[in-house]
N, C-alpha and C positions, 0 to 999 in steps of 0.2 A: 524584495523578492526571490531571494534566494534562498533564505526561510521558508518564505510560502512554499518553492518550489518543490525544495526538500518536504514537508511537513504532507502535500499532497502524491507524492512519491512512496511516503514511508503508510502511507493513510490505503492506498490504493493496493501496495503487498498484501497487507494488512486483508484487507477487506477479499480479497481473492485467496489469498490462504484459512479465512475463516468459511470460503464454499467450499473447501477441502472436508469431509467428512471425517478424517483424522483429525483435521486443526480447531476443524469445530468443536468437537470432544474435548478438545484439550480447553479450549477458550471458554466455551459457553456449559459445557456437562453434559451436552448433546446433540447431536447430527443437526436436528431439523429438518426442517422439513426439503424438498428437494427443489422445490419453488421457492423458496428463501435461499437457499444455497446456488438457484440461478441468478437469482437477483446480487446478492454479493459478489458474483463474479464479475455483472457486468456493470454493477457500480465499480469495481475494483480498476477493470479498463479502462473505465468513465474516468474515474480521476487520475490516472496513468496520464490521460490522454491531457486532460487537465491540465497538467502538471511542466508542459511543453511551453504553452505561449507567455507565462512568466520569466522562464529561460530566454526565449529568444527576445522578449522586451528589452532584459537586462543587459544581455550581451552581443544583442546581434546573432543574425540567422545562421551562421558558421559554428561559432564561439556556442551559442544557446545549445545549439542539439548536441552539441559535444560534452558541454555543462551538467544537461538532462540525462544523458547517458550516465555521467560521474554520481549526480544525485540517484540514479537507479542502482549502482551499485554501493551508495552509501545506505538508501534505504534499505533496500534489502537486505545487506549485512547483517545491519540493525536487528531486523526482523527475525532474521535467524538465529541470533541471541539469545532473544527475547523469547522466542517459540521452545525453544534447548531450556533457556533458564527456568523461567517463570510466565507462561502463556496464558496467567489469569491475568496477566496487568492488562493485555490488548483484550479487555469485556469492558473498559471503561471507554478505548479507544472508537471501541466501533459502535457504540450506540449511538 
């Protein structure tokens, strides 16, 4: 469950970053249409919201929410490092 929560957080942040024009150009070599970027943004927020229930099921309500914030921090740090180092790696993860 923890790995599922971490993966959903990472994919959510990856989709949100791909919705930004600058990062979309780095990842896909083209920004895409505004509709596509909006769909990526909504999908990213949905994935972040879907990452909360597995954490709550695994750890209970109070610890699950705290664990979810921890997974959000780990996923965002990993994504920031990947975006700075080699953003093209995210191309396969977002398909």
